[in-house]
C-alpha positions as CSV (number, residue, x, y, z in Angstrom):
1,M,24.4,-26.1,-10.3
2,T,27.0,-26.9,-12.9
3,S,30.5,-26.0,-11.9
4,I,33.4,-24.9,-14.1
5,S,36.9,-24.0,-13.2
6,R,37.9,-20.4,-13.1
7,R,40.5,-21.0,-15.8
8,S,38.0,-22.8,-18.0
9,F,35.6,-19.9,-17.7
10,L,38.2,-17.3,-18.6
11,R,39.3,-19.4,-21.7
12,L,35.8,-20.2,-22.9
13,S,34.7,-16.6,-22.5
14,A,37.6,-15.4,-24.6
15,A,35.6,-16.4,-27.6
16,G,33.5,-13.3,-26.8
17,V,30.0,-12.7,-28.0
18,P,29.3,-15.8,-30.1
19,A,29.0,-17.9,-26.9
20,L,27.2,-15.3,-24.9
21,A,24.5,-14.5,-27.5
22,G,23.0,-17.9,-26.7
23,W,24.6,-18.4,-23.3
24,P,25.8,-22.0,-23.3
25,E,23.4,-24.4,-21.6
26,W,26.2,-25.8,-19.4
27,L,27.1,-22.4,-17.9
28,P,25.4,-21.7,-14.6
29,H,22.8,-18.9,-14.6
30,S,24.0,-17.8,-11.2
31,L,27.7,-17.2,-10.9
32,S,29.3,-16.9,-7.5
33,W,32.2,-14.7,-8.6
34,A,32.4,-11.1,-9.9
35,L,32.5,-10.7,-13.6
36,G,34.0,-8.1,-15.8
37,R,34.0,-7.5,-19.6
38,V,36.9,-6.2,-21.6
39,A,35.4,-3.0,-23.0
40,V,38.2,-1.9,-25.3
41,K,40.1,-3.5,-28.2
42,S,42.4,-5.4,-25.9
43,V,43.9,-5.2,-22.4
44,D,47.1,-6.6,-20.9
45,V,47.3,-8.8,-17.8
46,H,50.4,-7.9,-15.8
47,K,52.3,-9.9,-13.3
48,E,51.8,-7.2,-10.7
49,P,49.4,-4.3,-10.3
50,D,51.7,-2.0,-12.2
51,G,51.6,-0.9,-15.8
52,E,55.4,-1.4,-16.0
53,A,55.2,-5.0,-14.8
54,P,55.7,-7.9,-17.2
55,I,52.7,-8.7,-19.4
56,V,51.6,-12.3,-19.1
57,L,48.5,-12.3,-21.3
58,S,46.5,-10.0,-23.6
59,L,42.7,-10.3,-23.7
60,K,40.6,-9.0,-26.6
61,K,37.4,-7.0,-26.5
62,D,34.3,-8.7,-25.0
63,T,36.3,-11.3,-23.2
64,L,34.7,-12.1,-19.8
65,I,36.9,-12.3,-16.8
66,Q,36.5,-13.6,-13.3
67,I,37.5,-11.0,-10.8
68,Q,39.0,-12.4,-7.6
69,R,39.5,-9.1,-5.8
70,S,40.1,-5.4,-6.3
71,V,43.4,-3.9,-5.1
72,S,44.7,-0.3,-4.9
73,A,48.1,0.6,-6.3
74,D,50.2,3.8,-6.6
75,A,49.2,4.5,-10.2
76,P,47.6,5.6,-12.4
77,A,46.6,8.8,-10.7
78,G,42.8,9.3,-10.4
79,N,42.0,5.6,-10.7
80,P,44.6,3.4,-9.1
81,R,42.3,0.4,-8.9
82,W,43.5,-2.9,-10.3
83,L,41.7,-6.2,-10.6
84,Q,43.3,-9.5,-9.7
85,V,42.5,-12.4,-12.0
86,E,43.9,-15.9,-12.1
87,E,46.8,-15.0,-14.4
88,G,47.7,-11.6,-12.8
89,Y,46.4,-8.1,-12.6
90,I,44.4,-5.9,-15.0
91,H,43.8,-2.1,-14.6
92,S,40.1,-1.6,-13.9
93,G,39.6,1.3,-16.3
94,D,38.9,-0.8,-19.3
95,I,36.9,-3.5,-17.5
96,Q,33.1,-3.1,-17.3
97,P,31.5,-4.7,-14.2
98,V,28.8,-7.0,-15.5
99,S,26.2,-9.5,-14.3
100,Y,24.1,-12.2,-15.9
101,Q,20.4,-11.8,-15.1
102,P,18.2,-13.5,-17.7
103,Q,14.6,-12.3,-18.0
104,I,11.2,-13.8,-18.7
105,P,10.1,-12.0,-21.9
106,V,6.7,-10.3,-22.1
107,L,4.4,-11.4,-24.8
108,T,3.1,-8.0,-25.9
109,V,3.7,-4.4,-25.3
110,G,1.3,-1.5,-25.7
111,D,3.6,1.5,-26.0
112,V,7.3,2.4,-26.6
113,I,9.1,1.7,-23.3
114,P,12.7,1.7,-22.1
115,V,14.5,-1.6,-21.6
116,E,17.9,-2.4,-20.1
117,V,20.4,-5.1,-21.2
118,S,20.6,-7.5,-18.3
119,V,23.4,-9.8,-19.5
120,P,27.0,-9.0,-20.2
121,I,26.6,-9.0,-24.0
122,T,23.8,-9.7,-26.5
123,Q,23.7,-9.6,-30.2
124,S,21.1,-7.5,-32.1
125,Y,19.9,-8.1,-35.6
126,R,18.7,-5.8,-38.4
127,T,16.5,-8.7,-39.7
128,I,15.7,-12.1,-38.3
129,L,13.6,-13.5,-41.2
130,P,14.3,-15.2,-43.6
131,T,17.8,-15.0,-42.3
132,R,19.5,-13.2,-39.4
133,E,21.4,-10.1,-40.4
134,A,23.6,-9.1,-37.4
135,L,23.9,-5.5,-36.2
136,Y,25.3,-4.0,-33.0
137,R,26.4,-5.8,-29.9
138,L,24.5,-4.5,-27.0
139,Y,26.1,-4.3,-23.6
140,Y,25.1,-4.6,-19.9
141,Q,23.2,-1.6,-18.4
142,S,22.7,0.1,-21.8
143,V,19.1,1.4,-22.2
144,H,17.1,1.0,-25.4
145,W,13.5,1.7,-26.6
146,M,11.3,-1.3,-27.2
147,K,8.3,-0.8,-29.5
148,G,7.0,-4.3,-30.0
149,V,7.4,-8.1,-29.6
150,H,8.1,-10.6,-32.3
151,H,7.6,-14.4,-32.0
152,D,9.7,-16.4,-34.4
153,D,9.1,-19.9,-35.9
154,H,11.0,-21.5,-33.1
155,N,8.9,-19.9,-30.4
156,R,11.7,-17.5,-29.4
157,I,10.6,-14.0,-28.3
158,W,12.4,-11.0,-29.8
159,Y,12.0,-7.4,-28.7
160,I,11.7,-4.9,-31.5
161,L,14.0,-2.0,-30.6
162,H,13.7,1.5,-32.1
163,D,16.8,3.7,-32.6
164,Q,15.4,7.2,-32.4
165,Q,18.6,8.8,-33.7
166,L,18.8,6.7,-36.9
167,G,15.0,6.0,-37.2
168,V,15.5,2.3,-37.7
169,D,14.2,-0.8,-35.9
170,Y,16.1,-3.9,-35.0
171,Y,15.7,-7.1,-32.9
172,A,17.3,-8.4,-29.7
173,P,16.5,-11.5,-27.6
174,G,13.7,-10.8,-25.1
175,E,15.4,-12.9,-22.4
176,H,18.4,-10.5,-22.4
177,L,16.4,-7.3,-21.8
178,R,14.8,-6.0,-18.6
179,L,11.7,-3.9,-18.8
180,L,12.1,-0.6,-16.8
181,P,9.0,0.2,-14.9
182,P,8.2,3.8,-14.0
183,E,9.3,3.4,-10.4
184,K,12.9,2.6,-11.7
185,Y,13.2,6.3,-12.9
186,A,10.6,8.0,-10.7
187,P,11.7,11.4,-9.4
188,L,13.8,11.6,-6.2
189,S,13.3,14.4,-3.6
190,P,10.4,15.9,-5.6
191,D,9.5,18.0,-2.6
192,V,12.8,19.9,-2.6
193,E,12.3,23.2,-4.2
194,A,14.0,23.3,-7.6
195,Y,16.3,26.3,-6.9
196,K,17.8,24.5,-3.9
197,K,19.2,21.7,-6.1
198,R,22.5,22.1,-7.9
199,I,25.3,19.9,-9.4
200,E,28.9,20.9,-9.1
201,I,31.7,19.2,-11.2
202,V,35.3,19.8,-10.3
203,L,37.4,18.9,-13.4
204,D,40.7,18.8,-11.5
205,K,39.3,16.2,-9.2
206,Q,37.1,14.5,-11.8
207,E,34.4,14.6,-9.2
208,L,30.7,15.5,-9.1
209,T,28.6,16.5,-6.0
210,A,24.9,17.1,-5.9
211,Y,23.6,19.6,-3.3
212,E,20.4,20.5,-1.7
213,D,21.1,24.0,-0.4
214,E,24.5,23.4,1.2
215,D,24.0,19.8,2.0
216,A,25.9,17.3,-0.2
217,V,23.4,14.5,-1.0
218,H,25.4,12.6,-3.6
219,T,29.0,12.4,-4.8
220,A,30.5,10.5,-7.7
221,K,33.7,10.1,-9.6
222,V,33.4,11.1,-13.3
223,S,35.3,10.9,-16.5
224,A,35.0,14.4,-18.2
225,G,36.5,15.6,-21.4
226,M,40.1,14.8,-22.4
227,G,40.9,18.4,-23.2
228,G,41.5,20.3,-26.5
229,R,38.5,19.9,-28.8
230,Y,37.2,17.3,-26.4
231,A,37.2,19.6,-23.3
232,T,34.2,19.7,-21.1
233,P,33.0,23.4,-21.1
234,K,33.3,25.3,-17.9
235,G,30.6,27.6,-16.6
236,V,27.1,27.6,-15.2
237,F,24.5,25.7,-17.1
238,H,21.1,24.1,-16.6
239,I,19.8,20.7,-17.5
240,Q,17.5,21.2,-20.4
241,I,16.7,17.7,-21.9
242,K,16.7,14.3,-20.3
243,V,16.5,11.0,-22.2
244,H,16.4,7.5,-20.8
245,G,18.6,6.1,-23.6
246,V,20.4,7.6,-26.6
247,H,22.4,6.3,-29.5
248,M,25.7,8.3,-29.6
249,G,28.5,7.9,-32.1
250,D,29.0,8.2,-35.9
251,G,25.5,7.0,-36.7
252,R,26.4,4.0,-38.8
253,L,24.7,0.6,-39.1
254,T,27.6,-1.7,-38.6
255,T,28.6,-5.0,-37.0
256,D,32.1,-3.8,-36.2
257,P,32.5,-3.9,-32.4
258,L,35.3,-1.4,-32.6
259,A,33.3,1.2,-34.5
260,Y,32.5,4.4,-32.7
261,E,28.8,3.5,-32.2
262,L,27.3,3.6,-28.7
263,P,23.7,2.5,-28.9
264,G,21.8,2.7,-25.6
265,V,23.8,5.3,-23.7
266,P,21.9,5.4,-20.4
267,W,20.3,8.2,-18.4
268,V,21.3,11.2,-20.4
269,S,20.9,14.7,-19.0
270,Y,21.9,17.4,-21.5
271,F,23.1,20.6,-20.0
272,E,24.9,22.3,-23.0
273,I,22.7,21.9,-26.0
274,T,24.7,23.6,-28.7
275,N,27.4,20.9,-28.6
276,G,25.3,18.1,-27.1
277,V,27.2,18.0,-23.8
278,A,25.5,15.8,-21.1
279,L,25.8,13.9,-17.9
280,H,25.3,10.2,-18.8
281,G,26.1,6.7,-17.9
282,A,29.1,4.9,-19.6
283,Y,29.2,1.2,-20.2
284,W,32.3,1.3,-22.5
285,H,34.8,1.9,-19.7
286,N,35.2,1.9,-15.9
287,D,37.8,4.6,-15.6
288,F,35.9,7.1,-13.4
289,G,38.3,9.5,-11.7
290,R,40.3,10.1,-15.0
291,A,39.5,12.4,-17.9
292,R,38.7,10.3,-21.0
293,S,35.5,11.5,-22.6
294,H,34.8,13.5,-25.8
295,G,33.4,16.3,-23.7
296,C,30.5,14.8,-21.9
297,V,30.6,13.9,-18.2
298,N,30.7,10.1,-18.0
299,L,29.3,8.4,-14.9
300,R,28.8,4.9,-13.6
301,P,25.3,4.0,-14.8
302,E,24.0,3.8,-11.2
303,D,25.2,7.4,-10.6
304,A,23.8,8.7,-13.9
305,L,20.4,7.1,-13.0
306,W,20.4,8.7,-9.5
307,L,21.1,12.2,-11.1
308,F,18.5,11.6,-13.8
309,R,15.9,10.9,-11.1
310,W,16.9,13.6,-8.7
311,S,17.5,16.5,-11.1
312,N,14.9,18.8,-12.8
313,P,13.1,18.7,-15.1
314,P,11.3,15.8,-13.3
315,S,10.9,12.5,-15.1
316,P,7.6,10.9,-14.2
317,G,7.2,9.2,-17.5
318,A,9.3,7.9,-20.4
319,P,8.8,9.9,-23.6
320,I,11.1,8.6,-26.4
321,K,11.9,12.2,-27.4
322,G,12.9,13.1,-23.9
323,I,11.8,15.5,-21.1
324,S,12.5,19.2,-21.7
325,G,12.5,22.1,-19.3
326,Y,14.7,24.7,-17.6
327,G,16.2,22.4,-15.0
328,T,18.8,21.9,-12.3
329,R,22.0,24.1,-12.3
330,V,25.2,22.4,-13.4
331,I,28.4,24.3,-12.4
332,V,31.6,23.1,-14.1
333,R,34.9,24.5,-12.8
């Protein structure tokens, strides 16, 4: 396996998505260290795990970093986790944990199916012939809808993705997308009577617990609404619609990586329909334990998937319009 130094990897990945879109041939496909992606406009590397410590380096969005270890500090409250890198320490809240897992693309598809990005970053295109017209960057663990396969003149396989919110199609490299088989999102605990399941969210603790009767079966840190017009509503609700992947944001076709466009928000469970408030995975931060959303309840994608599978209405299939029904209670307090 080709080896590169930690410093070289950090520097080369600072170029961001252009290198990753094709994944350089010299870069090993199996990396022995943990990877993170800068998920915001920029982050500072501090000399110590302290926001007041001297800044030794700033990294721009979509830089990949090698994480040596995670350390716990005194602040910030709710998420005191810091990541040690070669140059110093970065707060974990703006670093998405990522992996590189290239796929063998399928040659054909018979129906619209959900797919998941399996590399840190990939580039999508509005058109690929006669020229490529770039569109969104797609990120690790985001979930999209694949409606077809395209083979270009260079024998590269592209997946045709459909954005159900905007009603447009675009293309992404097949080797960067993992097909999600039904067992990935099959219902959990389907024999437990529906009325025995409930989800409780405590905003003061930024914590979620799933119960079967009085038994806690799953707990997770969340990032709920920031307050004011972005507050998460309190009360008793029921999950009403579940969708495997949703485009959230302003609804623009843009190449700006800093635009408020979040294609492929994974494992969405709407519990307050009027304002579109949902439980869902978040790939644009890793700050669970602190309030920072626009009203929804952000979760690690793994936790959002668990709740998607466990809660009612059940999700035995993958309709692109979602699964509807009077589902599991969600208590927000």
